[in-house]
Backbone as numpy.savetxt, mean C-alpha at the origin, in Angstrom:
# Nx Ny Nz CAx CAy CAz Cx Cy Cz
-23.59 -44.29 -18.66 -24.44 -43.12 -18.66 -23.54 -41.89 -18.66
-23.85 -40.96 -19.52 -23.10 -39.72 -19.62 -23.92 -38.59 -19.03
-23.23 -37.70 -18.36 -23.89 -36.52 -17.84 -23.34 -35.30 -18.56
-24.20 -34.42 -18.87 -23.79 -33.19 -19.52 -23.89 -32.06 -18.49
-22.80 -31.34 -18.36 -22.80 -30.23 -17.39 -22.91 -28.92 -18.15
-23.78 -28.09 -17.70 -23.92 -26.76 -18.27 -23.35 -25.76 -17.28
-22.46 -24.92 -17.75 -21.84 -23.92 -16.90 -22.36 -22.55 -17.33
-22.93 -21.85 -16.39 -23.45 -20.52 -16.69 -22.34 -19.48 -16.58
-22.60 -18.33 -17.14 -21.64 -17.22 -17.04 -21.41 -16.84 -15.58
-22.45 -16.92 -14.77 -22.30 -16.59 -13.35 -21.35 -17.57 -12.67
-21.45 -18.84 -13.02 -20.55 -19.83 -12.42 -19.12 -19.58 -12.85
-18.91 -19.21 -14.11 -17.56 -18.91 -14.57 -16.98 -17.69 -13.87
-17.83 -16.74 -13.53 -17.35 -15.54 -12.83 -16.72 -15.90 -11.50
-17.27 -16.90 -10.83 -16.70 -17.32 -9.55 -15.37 -18.02 -9.75
-15.15 -18.62 -10.91 -13.92 -19.34 -11.18 -12.80 -18.40 -11.62
-13.13 -17.20 -12.05 -12.13 -16.24 -12.49 -11.50 -15.56 -11.29
-10.18 -15.61 -11.17 -9.56 -14.97 -10.01 -9.75 -13.45 -10.04
-9.91 -12.90 -8.85 -10.06 -11.45 -8.72 -8.72 -10.77 -9.03
-8.79 -9.55 -9.51 -7.57 -8.80 -9.76 -6.94 -8.42 -8.43
-5.64 -8.41 -8.40 -4.93 -8.13 -7.15 -4.66 -6.64 -7.00
-5.08 -6.07 -5.87 -4.78 -4.69 -5.52 -3.28 -4.60 -5.29
-2.61 -3.66 -5.96 -1.16 -3.51 -5.84 -0.78 -2.03 -5.71
0.37 -1.81 -5.06 0.95 -0.46 -4.98 2.42 -0.55 -5.35
2.94 0.55 -5.88 4.37 0.69 -6.16 4.82 2.05 -5.63
6.09 2.13 -5.22 6.65 3.41 -4.75 8.16 3.37 -4.92
8.77 4.54 -4.84 10.23 4.65 -4.80 10.59 5.64 -3.71
11.86 5.67 -3.39 12.36 6.66 -2.41 12.85 7.92 -3.12
12.59 8.08 -4.40 13.05 9.24 -5.17 12.73 10.54 -4.44
13.73 11.41 -4.34 13.55 12.72 -3.72 13.65 12.74 -2.21
13.78 11.58 -1.58 13.87 11.52 -0.12 15.30 11.84 0.33
15.43 12.80 1.22 16.74 13.19 1.75 17.34 12.00 2.52
18.61 11.71 2.27 19.29 10.59 2.93 19.26 10.78 4.45
18.89 9.73 5.17 18.84 9.76 6.63 19.33 8.41 7.15
20.43 8.43 7.92 20.98 7.19 8.50 21.36 7.38 9.96
20.79 8.40 10.60 21.14 8.72 11.99 20.30 7.97 13.01
19.20 7.37 12.58 18.27 6.75 13.53 17.22 7.73 14.02
17.29 8.99 13.60 16.31 10.02 13.97 15.54 10.45 12.73
14.42 9.80 12.42 13.69 10.08 11.18 13.20 11.52 11.09
13.09 11.98 9.86 12.51 13.29 9.56 11.03 13.11 9.27
10.24 14.14 9.52 8.84 14.13 9.11 8.81 14.65 7.68
8.31 13.80 6.77 8.37 14.09 5.34 7.03 13.79 4.66
6.90 14.28 3.43 5.73 13.98 2.61 5.83 12.54 2.11
4.67 11.93 1.95 4.62 10.56 1.44 5.29 10.43 0.08
5.77 9.23 -0.24 6.29 9.01 -1.59 5.13 8.98 -2.60
5.47 9.01 -3.86 4.48 8.87 -4.92 4.09 7.39 -5.00
2.81 7.11 -4.85 2.31 5.74 -4.94 1.56 5.55 -6.26
1.83 4.47 -6.95 1.08 4.09 -8.13 0.17 2.93 -7.72
-1.13 3.08 -7.98 -2.13 2.10 -7.57 -2.60 1.28 -8.78
-2.82 0.00 -8.55 -3.34 -0.88 -9.59 -4.46 -1.74 -9.00
-5.55 -1.86 -9.74 -6.67 -2.73 -9.37 -7.21 -2.46 -7.97
-7.47 -1.19 -7.69 -8.07 -0.81 -6.41 -9.46 -1.44 -6.33
-9.81 -2.06 -5.21 -11.11 -2.73 -5.11 -12.29 -1.78 -5.33
-13.30 -2.29 -5.99 -14.52 -1.53 -6.22 -15.13 -1.13 -4.88
-15.64 0.07 -4.80 -16.26 0.57 -3.58 -15.30 1.30 -2.65
-14.03 1.39 -3.03 -13.03 2.07 -2.19 -13.31 3.56 -2.14
-13.36 4.11 -0.92 -13.54 5.54 -0.71 -12.31 6.17 -0.05
-11.54 5.35 0.66 -10.33 5.81 1.35 -9.26 4.74 1.24
-8.00 5.18 1.24 -6.88 4.24 1.32 -6.00 4.67 2.49
-5.77 3.73 3.39 -4.95 3.96 4.59 -3.55 3.40 4.31
-2.54 4.26 4.47 -1.15 3.87 4.25 -0.42 3.78 5.58
0.44 2.77 5.72 1.23 2.61 6.95 2.60 2.06 6.56
3.65 2.65 7.17 5.02 2.22 6.90 5.57 1.45 8.10
6.24 0.32 7.80 6.88 -0.49 8.83 8.30 -0.79 8.40
9.23 -0.65 9.33 10.61 -1.10 9.14 10.61 -2.57 9.52
10.82 -3.47 8.57 10.73 -4.90 8.87 11.88 -5.39 9.75
12.92 -4.56 9.90 14.02 -4.90 10.80 13.75 -4.46 12.23
12.91 -3.42 12.41 12.61 -2.86 13.73 11.11 -2.56 13.76
10.31 -3.57 13.97 8.85 -3.43 13.86 8.19 -2.59 14.95
8.88 -2.34 16.06 8.23 -1.62 17.15 8.32 -0.10 17.02
8.97 0.41 15.96 9.02 1.86 15.75 7.87 2.25 14.84
7.09 3.27 15.26 5.93 3.70 14.49 6.33 4.81 13.50
6.41 4.45 12.22 6.71 5.44 11.19 5.47 6.20 10.75
4.32 5.71 11.16 3.08 6.40 10.81 2.63 6.14 9.40
1.83 7.05 8.91 1.24 6.93 7.58 0.12 7.94 7.47
-0.89 7.61 6.70 -2.00 8.54 6.55 -3.15 7.92 5.79
-4.26 8.64 5.78 -5.46 8.20 5.07 -5.74 9.20 3.96
-5.98 8.69 2.77 -6.21 9.52 1.59 -7.58 9.19 1.00
-8.34 10.22 0.67 -9.62 10.01 -0.01 -9.32 9.45 -1.40
-10.08 8.44 -1.80 -9.89 7.81 -3.10 -11.06 8.15 -4.00
-10.74 8.73 -5.17 -11.79 9.12 -6.12 -11.56 8.50 -7.49
-10.80 7.40 -7.53 -10.54 6.71 -8.78 -9.17 6.99 -9.37
-8.34 7.78 -8.71 -7.02 8.12 -9.22 -6.09 6.90 -9.19
-5.14 6.89 -10.15 -4.15 5.81 -10.24 -2.87 6.14 -9.49
-2.73 7.41 -9.07 -1.51 7.86 -8.41 -1.88 8.69 -7.18
-1.17 8.46 -6.10 -1.24 9.32 -4.91 0.08 10.09 -4.92
-0.02 11.39 -5.12 1.17 12.23 -5.24 1.76 12.55 -3.87
3.06 12.89 -3.80 3.67 13.33 -2.55 2.91 14.53 -1.98
2.80 14.57 -0.66 2.11 15.67 0.01 0.70 15.32 0.44
0.23 14.11 0.13 -1.12 13.71 0.55 -1.17 13.49 2.06
-0.03 13.12 2.65 0.08 12.97 4.11 1.56 13.02 4.48
1.84 13.12 5.76 3.22 13.13 6.26 3.45 11.91 7.13
4.70 11.46 7.18 5.08 10.30 7.99 6.53 10.46 8.42
7.02 9.56 9.26 8.42 9.58 9.70 9.24 8.75 8.72
10.22 9.39 8.10 11.00 8.77 7.03 11.79 7.56 7.51
12.22 6.73 6.56 13.18 5.69 6.92 14.48 6.36 7.36
15.14 5.77 8.35 16.38 6.38 8.85 17.17 5.37 9.68
17.56 4.25 9.07 18.24 3.21 9.84 19.64 3.65 10.28
19.99 3.46 11.55 21.30 3.87 12.04 22.39 2.82 11.79
21.99 1.63 11.36 22.96 0.53 11.29 22.91 -0.22 9.96
23.01 0.52 8.87 23.03 -0.12 7.56 21.68 -0.13 6.88
21.52 -0.99 5.92 20.31 -1.07 5.11 19.21 -1.82 5.86
18.00 -1.24 5.83 16.81 -1.91 6.38 15.78 -2.07 5.26
14.89 -3.01 5.45 13.78 -3.21 4.50 12.54 -2.55 5.09
11.90 -1.68 4.28 10.71 -0.96 4.71 9.53 -1.41 3.85
8.38 -1.57 4.50 7.20 -2.04 3.79 6.02 -1.10 4.01
5.45 -0.63 2.89 4.22 0.14 2.93 3.05 -0.83 2.78
2.04 -0.64 3.61 0.78 -1.37 3.48 -0.29 -0.34 3.14
-1.07 -0.63 2.10 -2.19 0.21 1.71 -3.46 -0.61 1.90
-4.39 -0.08 2.69 -5.64 -0.76 2.94 -6.78 0.03 2.30
-7.45 -0.60 1.35 -8.61 0.02 0.69 -9.80 -0.13 1.62
-10.51 0.99 1.84 -11.63 1.00 2.80 -12.85 1.64 2.16
-14.03 1.17 2.58 -15.28 1.75 2.09 -15.71 2.95 2.92
-15.11 3.11 4.10 -15.35 4.29 4.94 -14.04 4.64 5.64
-13.96 5.87 6.14 -12.69 6.37 6.69 -12.16 5.54 7.86
-13.05 5.04 8.69 -12.58 4.31 9.87 -12.90 2.82 9.81
-12.87 2.25 8.63 -13.09 0.81 8.53 -13.63 0.41 7.17
-14.31 -0.74 7.16 -14.86 -1.25 5.92 -13.77 -1.73 4.97
-12.85 -2.56 5.48 -11.71 -3.04 4.70 -12.17 -3.82 3.47
-11.65 -3.42 2.30 -12.00 -4.06 1.04 -10.83 -4.83 0.43
-9.62 -4.47 0.82 -8.44 -5.13 0.27 -7.17 -4.51 0.80
-6.08 -5.25 0.67 -4.78 -4.78 1.16 -3.71 -5.03 0.10
-2.82 -4.07 -0.04 -1.67 -4.20 -0.93 -0.42 -3.85 -0.15
0.70 -4.51 -0.48 1.96 -4.23 0.18 3.06 -4.09 -0.85
4.01 -3.24 -0.54 5.20 -3.07 -1.37 6.37 -2.75 -0.45
7.53 -3.35 -0.71 8.69 -3.16 0.15 9.92 -2.79 -0.68
10.80 -2.01 -0.05 12.07 -1.61 -0.67 13.10 -1.46 0.44
14.35 -1.65 0.07 15.44 -1.38 0.99 15.70 0.12 1.05
16.20 0.55 2.23 16.64 1.94 2.40 17.86 1.94 3.32
18.91 2.65 2.96 19.11 3.26 1.66 19.27 2.16 0.60
18.95 2.54 -0.65 19.04 1.58 -1.75 20.45 1.49 -2.26
């Protein structure tokens, strides 16, 4: 006995992987700091890809993966469909490792409201100094 399976377009939609929310950044223009005393600076330029539908805000946070207990801060930016978050959208404490190169990771959380409603997360990391 043979069975014939019919697959609807809706069923195929569930089988298609969702696009991944991604961010990219560089340290371009950041004043060199290796004293262990970070400067308060404007955010780097972020390039956004595949921001989740329904996003109204994006929360950015920087972590030194070598020293996780130091709060570099970040900021929340209103999202209106832009592909780029330009420098000056918020201020944070710059990377400033006193003992060589550290790896720093930005996390961007897409939110449906300013204080929650998480829709997706993207991460990007770079060494500093490069």
